[in-house]
C-alpha positions as CSV (number, residue, x, y, z in Angstrom):
1,M,34.1,12.1,4.8
2,I,32.0,10.4,2.1
3,A,31.3,7.0,2.9
4,G,30.2,5.1,-0.3
5,A,31.2,5.8,-3.9
6,G,28.3,5.6,-6.1
7,H,26.2,8.1,-8.0
8,A,25.4,9.9,-5.3
9,A,28.7,10.3,-3.8
10,G,30.2,11.7,-7.2
11,Q,27.9,14.2,-7.3
12,L,28.3,15.2,-3.7
13,V,32.1,15.8,-4.1
14,A,31.4,18.2,-7.0
15,S,28.5,20.0,-5.4
16,L,30.8,20.4,-2.4
17,R,33.5,22.1,-4.3
18,Q,30.9,24.2,-6.2
19,K,29.6,25.6,-3.2
20,G,33.0,26.6,-2.1
21,F,34.0,23.9,0.5
22,D,37.8,24.1,0.8
23,G,38.3,21.4,3.3
24,N,39.6,17.9,3.2
25,V,37.5,15.6,1.2
26,V,37.9,11.9,1.7
27,L,36.0,9.5,-0.5
28,V,35.7,5.8,0.6
29,G,34.5,3.0,-1.8
30,E,34.4,-0.7,-1.6
31,E,34.7,-1.2,-5.4
32,A,37.6,-0.8,-7.8
33,W,35.8,1.9,-9.8
34,L,35.4,5.8,-9.5
35,P,31.8,6.8,-9.0
36,Y,29.9,5.8,-12.0
37,Q,26.2,5.9,-13.4
38,R,24.4,2.2,-12.9
39,P,21.3,2.8,-15.2
40,P,23.1,2.0,-18.6
41,L,24.6,-1.2,-16.7
42,S,21.3,-3.1,-17.7
43,K,21.3,-1.3,-21.0
44,K,24.0,0.3,-23.3
45,F,26.9,-1.3,-21.0
46,L,25.1,-4.9,-21.2
47,A,25.1,-4.5,-24.9
48,G,28.6,-3.7,-25.4
49,E,27.8,-0.1,-26.6
50,L,29.5,1.7,-23.7
51,S,32.8,1.3,-22.2
52,A,33.2,1.4,-18.5
53,E,35.2,4.5,-18.4
54,R,32.4,6.1,-20.0
55,L,30.1,5.5,-17.4
56,Y,32.2,7.5,-14.7
57,V,30.0,10.6,-13.2
58,K,33.3,12.5,-13.3
59,P,36.5,11.7,-15.4
60,P,39.7,10.5,-12.9
61,D,41.5,14.1,-13.3
62,F,38.5,15.4,-11.7
63,Y,39.0,14.1,-8.3
64,D,42.8,15.2,-8.4
65,A,41.8,18.5,-9.7
66,S,39.5,18.8,-6.9
67,D,42.1,17.7,-4.1
68,V,40.0,14.5,-3.3
69,D,41.5,11.6,-1.1
70,V,39.8,8.8,-3.1
71,R,40.2,5.3,-1.2
72,L,38.8,2.5,-3.6
73,E,38.6,-1.2,-2.4
74,T,38.3,0.0,1.2
75,R,35.2,-1.2,3.5
76,I,33.9,0.8,6.2
77,T,33.1,-1.4,9.3
78,S,32.0,1.0,12.0
79,V,31.2,4.4,12.6
80,D,32.4,6.1,16.0
81,R,30.0,9.0,16.5
82,E,31.4,10.1,19.9
83,R,35.0,10.4,18.5
84,R,33.8,11.3,14.7
85,R,35.7,8.7,13.0
86,V,34.9,5.8,10.8
87,V,37.2,2.4,11.1
88,T,38.1,0.2,7.9
89,A,38.5,-3.4,7.6
90,A,42.3,-2.7,7.6
91,G,42.0,-1.0,11.0
92,E,42.6,2.4,9.8
93,R,40.8,5.2,11.6
94,I,39.9,8.3,9.6
95,A,38.7,11.5,11.2
96,Y,35.8,13.5,10.0
97,D,34.0,16.8,11.1
98,A,30.9,15.9,8.6
99,L,30.2,12.2,7.8
100,V,27.9,11.4,4.6
101,L,26.5,8.1,4.2
102,A,26.2,7.2,0.8
103,T,26.1,3.4,1.2
104,G,23.5,2.5,-1.6
105,S,22.0,-0.6,-1.8
106,R,22.8,-4.3,-2.8
107,V,20.7,-7.0,-4.6
108,R,18.2,-8.9,-3.1
109,R,19.3,-12.7,-3.3
110,V,17.1,-16.0,-3.9
111,Q,17.3,-18.4,-1.4
112,V,16.7,-21.8,-3.1
113,P,18.9,-24.9,-3.8
114,G,21.6,-24.5,-6.5
115,S,21.6,-20.9,-6.2
116,E,25.5,-21.0,-5.8
117,K,25.8,-22.7,-9.0
118,G,28.0,-21.3,-11.9
119,G,26.0,-19.3,-14.5
120,V,23.5,-17.7,-12.0
121,H,24.3,-14.2,-12.0
122,Y,23.2,-10.8,-10.5
123,L,23.2,-7.3,-11.6
124,R,24.7,-4.4,-9.9
125,C,27.9,-3.2,-10.7
126,I,30.4,-3.2,-13.5
127,D,32.0,-6.3,-12.7
128,D,28.4,-8.2,-12.6
129,V,27.8,-7.2,-16.0
130,S,31.5,-8.0,-17.3
131,R,31.0,-11.5,-15.9
132,I,27.1,-11.8,-17.5
133,R,28.7,-10.5,-20.9
134,E,31.8,-13.1,-20.8
135,N,29.5,-16.0,-20.0
136,L,27.0,-14.8,-22.7
137,V,29.3,-15.9,-25.5
138,K,28.7,-19.4,-24.7
139,A,24.7,-19.1,-23.6
140,S,21.9,-20.2,-25.5
141,N,19.1,-20.2,-23.2
142,V,19.1,-17.4,-21.0
143,V,16.4,-17.1,-18.1
144,I,15.6,-13.8,-16.1
145,I,14.3,-14.3,-12.9
146,G,12.0,-11.1,-12.1
147,A,9.9,-9.1,-14.2
148,G,10.5,-5.7,-13.1
149,Y,12.5,-2.9,-14.8
150,I,15.6,-4.6,-14.5
151,G,14.7,-8.0,-15.4
152,L,13.0,-6.6,-18.8
153,E,15.8,-4.2,-19.4
154,V,17.8,-7.2,-19.4
155,A,15.6,-9.3,-21.2
156,A,15.3,-6.7,-24.0
157,V,19.0,-6.2,-24.5
158,I,19.7,-10.2,-24.4
159,R,17.2,-11.0,-27.0
160,E,18.4,-8.4,-29.2
161,L,21.7,-10.3,-28.8
162,G,20.3,-13.2,-30.4
163,H,19.8,-15.4,-27.4
164,S,16.7,-17.3,-26.5
165,V,15.0,-15.6,-23.3
166,A,12.5,-16.8,-20.7
167,V,11.2,-14.5,-17.9
168,I,10.1,-16.2,-14.9
169,E,7.8,-14.0,-12.6
170,M,6.0,-14.8,-9.3
171,A,3.3,-12.3,-9.9
172,D,0.6,-12.6,-12.5
173,R,2.0,-9.8,-14.7
174,V,5.3,-7.8,-15.4
175,M,6.2,-4.9,-13.7
176,S,3.1,-5.5,-11.4
177,R,4.4,-3.4,-8.3
178,V,4.8,0.0,-10.4
179,V,2.2,0.1,-13.4
180,A,-1.2,-0.7,-14.0
181,P,-2.4,-3.7,-15.9
182,V,-2.8,-1.7,-19.2
183,V,0.8,-1.1,-19.0
184,S,2.1,-4.4,-17.9
185,D,0.0,-6.0,-20.8
186,F,1.7,-3.6,-23.5
187,Y,5.3,-4.4,-22.2
188,R,4.6,-8.2,-22.1
189,A,3.2,-8.1,-25.8
190,E,6.1,-6.2,-26.7
191,H,8.3,-8.5,-25.8
192,E,6.4,-11.6,-26.7
193,A,6.3,-10.3,-30.3
194,R,10.4,-10.2,-30.2
195,G,10.4,-13.8,-29.0
196,V,10.6,-13.4,-25.2
197,K,8.8,-16.3,-23.4
198,F,6.9,-15.6,-19.8
199,L,6.6,-17.7,-17.1
200,L,3.9,-15.8,-14.8
201,S,2.5,-17.0,-11.3
202,A,5.4,-19.1,-11.4
203,A,7.3,-19.7,-8.0
204,L,11.0,-20.5,-8.4
205,Q,12.2,-23.6,-6.7
206,A,15.7,-24.6,-7.6
207,F,18.4,-24.3,-10.1
208,E,19.3,-27.5,-11.4
209,G,22.8,-28.6,-12.9
210,D,26.2,-30.0,-11.7
211,T,28.6,-27.5,-11.1
212,R,27.0,-25.1,-13.2
213,V,23.2,-24.3,-13.9
214,S,21.5,-26.3,-16.7
215,A,17.6,-25.6,-15.9
216,V,15.5,-23.6,-13.8
217,R,13.0,-25.6,-11.6
218,T,9.6,-23.8,-10.5
219,N,6.0,-24.9,-9.7
220,G,5.2,-25.5,-13.3
221,P,5.5,-29.3,-14.8
222,L,8.9,-29.0,-16.6
223,P,12.0,-27.3,-15.8
224,V,13.3,-24.4,-17.8
225,P,16.5,-24.9,-20.0
226,A,19.1,-22.4,-18.9
227,D,22.7,-22.1,-19.7
228,L,22.8,-18.5,-18.0
229,V,20.5,-17.0,-15.4
230,V,20.3,-13.2,-14.4
231,V,18.5,-12.8,-11.0
232,G,16.3,-9.3,-10.7
233,I,14.5,-9.4,-7.8
234,G,14.8,-5.9,-6.2
235,I,17.6,-4.4,-4.0
236,V,18.2,-3.9,-0.2
237,P,19.4,-0.7,1.2
238,N,22.9,-1.1,2.8
239,T,22.0,0.7,6.6
240,E,24.0,-1.7,8.6
241,L,26.7,1.2,9.3
242,A,24.1,3.4,10.4
243,E,21.9,1.0,12.4
244,A,25.2,-0.2,14.2
245,A,26.1,3.5,15.1
246,G,22.6,4.2,16.8
247,L,21.3,5.9,13.8
248,E,17.3,5.5,13.1
249,V,16.7,3.1,10.5
250,D,13.1,2.7,8.9
251,N,13.3,1.0,5.3
252,G,16.4,3.1,5.0
253,I,18.6,5.5,7.0
254,V,16.2,8.2,8.1
255,V,17.0,11.8,7.5
256,D,15.2,15.0,7.5
257,A,14.6,17.6,4.7
258,H,18.2,18.5,4.9
259,C,19.3,14.9,4.7
260,R,20.7,15.1,7.8
261,T,20.0,12.3,10.5
262,A,19.4,12.7,14.2
263,D,23.1,13.2,14.5
264,D,23.9,17.0,13.3
265,N,27.3,15.7,12.1
266,V,25.8,12.9,9.8
267,Y,24.3,13.2,6.4
268,A,22.6,10.3,4.3
269,V,22.3,10.3,0.6
270,G,20.8,7.9,-2.3
271,D,18.8,4.9,-2.3
272,C,19.8,4.0,1.4
273,T,17.6,6.9,2.8
274,A,14.3,7.3,3.8
275,H,13.2,11.1,3.7
276,P,10.1,13.0,4.3
277,N,8.0,14.0,0.9
278,S,6.1,16.9,1.1
279,I,4.2,16.4,-2.0
280,Y,2.8,13.0,-0.8
281,G,3.0,13.7,2.8
282,R,5.1,10.8,4.2
283,R,8.2,9.4,4.5
284,I,9.6,7.5,1.3
285,R,12.9,5.6,0.3
286,L,13.6,6.2,-3.3
287,E,15.7,3.9,-5.9
288,S,16.4,6.6,-8.5
289,V,19.2,8.7,-10.1
290,H,17.2,11.8,-9.9
291,N,16.7,11.5,-6.0
292,A,20.5,10.3,-5.7
293,L,21.7,13.5,-7.2
294,E,19.3,16.0,-5.7
295,Q,19.9,14.4,-2.1
296,A,23.7,14.8,-2.9
297,K,23.3,18.3,-3.9
298,T,21.0,19.2,-0.7
299,A,23.6,17.6,1.8
300,A,26.6,19.3,0.4
301,A,24.7,23.0,0.5
302,N,23.7,22.2,4.2
303,I,27.4,21.3,4.8
304,C,28.5,24.3,3.4
305,G,26.2,26.2,5.9
306,Y,23.4,27.0,3.5
307,D,19.5,26.1,4.5
308,L,18.4,24.0,1.7
309,E,15.5,21.4,1.9
310,Y,14.8,18.5,-0.6
311,S,11.4,18.4,-1.8
312,Q,11.0,17.2,-5.2
313,L,8.6,14.7,-7.1
314,P,10.0,11.3,-7.7
315,W,10.5,10.4,-11.2
316,F,12.2,7.4,-13.2
317,W,12.9,6.0,-16.7
318,S,13.2,2.6,-18.3
319,D,14.5,1.8,-21.9
320,Q,13.5,-1.4,-23.2
321,Y,13.7,-2.1,-27.2
322,D,12.7,1.6,-28.7
323,L,10.1,2.1,-26.1
324,K,11.1,4.8,-23.4
325,L,9.0,4.5,-20.0
326,Q,9.1,7.6,-18.2
327,I,7.4,7.8,-15.0
328,A,6.5,10.6,-12.8
329,G,5.1,10.6,-9.3
330,L,4.3,7.4,-7.4
331,S,1.2,5.3,-8.3
332,E,1.1,3.5,-4.9
333,G,-2.8,3.5,-3.7
334,Y,-4.4,4.6,-6.7
335,D,-7.9,4.3,-7.2
336,E,-8.4,5.2,-10.9
337,V,-6.5,4.9,-14.1
338,V,-6.9,7.0,-17.2
339,V,-5.5,6.1,-20.5
340,R,-4.2,8.8,-22.6
341,G,-3.7,7.9,-26.2
342,E,-4.0,4.5,-27.8
343,P,-1.3,1.5,-26.5
344,A,-1.4,0.4,-30.1
345,S,0.0,3.6,-31.4
346,R,2.8,2.7,-29.1
347,S,2.7,6.2,-27.6
348,F,0.5,6.7,-24.9
349,S,0.1,7.5,-21.0
350,C,-1.5,6.3,-18.0
351,L,-2.6,8.6,-15.5
352,Y,-3.3,7.3,-12.0
353,L,-5.8,9.1,-9.6
354,R,-6.3,9.1,-6.0
355,D,-9.7,10.4,-4.5
356,G,-9.8,12.4,-7.8
357,I,-6.3,13.8,-7.5
358,L,-3.7,13.1,-10.1
359,I,-0.8,11.0,-8.3
360,A,1.3,9.7,-10.9
361,C,1.9,9.3,-14.7
362,D,3.7,6.5,-16.7
363,A,4.4,8.1,-20.2
364,I,5.3,5.4,-23.0
365,N,7.4,7.3,-26.0
366,A,5.1,10.2,-24.7
367,P,7.9,12.8,-23.5
368,R,5.3,15.6,-23.6
369,D,2.9,14.0,-21.2
370,F,5.9,13.3,-18.7
371,V,7.1,16.6,-18.6
372,Q,3.7,18.2,-18.2
373,S,2.4,15.9,-15.8
374,K,5.0,16.8,-13.2
375,A,3.2,20.3,-12.5
376,L,-0.1,18.8,-12.6
377,I,1.0,16.2,-9.7
378,A,2.5,18.8,-7.7
379,A,-0.3,20.7,-7.9
380,R,-2.3,18.2,-6.0
381,Q,-5.9,19.6,-7.6
382,R,-8.8,17.6,-9.0
383,I,-9.3,17.2,-12.6
384,A,-11.9,15.3,-14.4
385,P,-10.9,11.9,-15.8
386,E,-12.5,12.8,-19.2
387,R,-10.1,15.7,-19.6
388,L,-6.9,13.8,-18.6
389,A,-7.8,11.2,-21.2
390,D,-8.2,13.8,-23.9
391,S,-5.0,13.6,-25.8
392,G,-6.3,16.8,-28.0
393,V,-5.7,18.6,-24.8
394,Q,-2.1,19.5,-23.5
395,L,-1.7,18.4,-19.6
396,K,-0.3,21.9,-19.2
397,D,-3.4,23.6,-20.0
398,L,-5.2,21.6,-17.1
399,V,-3.1,23.0,-14.2
């Protein structure tokens, strides 16, 4: 029984059958869509370059061929661990031997006056993007709330579609939670060169207008004109089902290295989980495709009787214009930054160290550094900063 129909759920179905599981598989999801990829939503799907069907993790006939009982537009309201069954909003009771919580996450919403006005959008699912694209037809001035990955990806796409774009961010630089100032400055300059306007250190106060938004008010002197607003201020893990069922929740559903909760019959995978990471020596929650896919493979293997532990280096990516940002590792807690290459060349890397040990790498149009940095980070070894900075030496030769 799989609760959720996102990227992790689609992989879980495939992995279960690949591992030889021949029992009943029930897939329950709240959306009307089969499991699909989310990263293209803020990129090629928003730009109109992909159809919704091309986002599917697996084609529709895969689920028929795999004998999967797919129940879409169905919400699970509770988990009865004692009786091993879930209850849906319609009152249906579905039994399970093993339950996998793949409940994902939801957007974090702003709480200011006017936030319910027409023209204020969030971006998390296919239907969200379809509404944004529909409203873009008549929009001249677009305002993005939040200068993280999603906000900047949306800003890039909408600017290339010819709309005026302003980005409002409460921090003093873009992508401040995840990259060093040198990377923030580089991306801000790239966006500004294409006409995107930034209001940094700006506190959102209200959305103005009658029934539809016409301007965004901040703590600045003047409101920002807006025909359409896209809010991208992060996500919140969907842990309510697990918590109500008495499972441990701590910034995510707590699982072990096997993706198993404290209940041997209940697993959890994807954005909603907090799992141990041996490389960083702590429990983490990741919002990434790689994590969702690998946790799904791990859970499927263990359900099928294998003994597989999940312990991998986190990695992420972001596409903005012709720039590909690839991130290996987690830079949180760094105390030194080494820049490898020249930002002016539009191909460089930013290496993060803590106590002399490499913990993460941001590679901008530098795929070789991204790939080779993974082994260095996993090795947890000390490397002289001047050697890391020498772009004439390949990172793989420093392991």
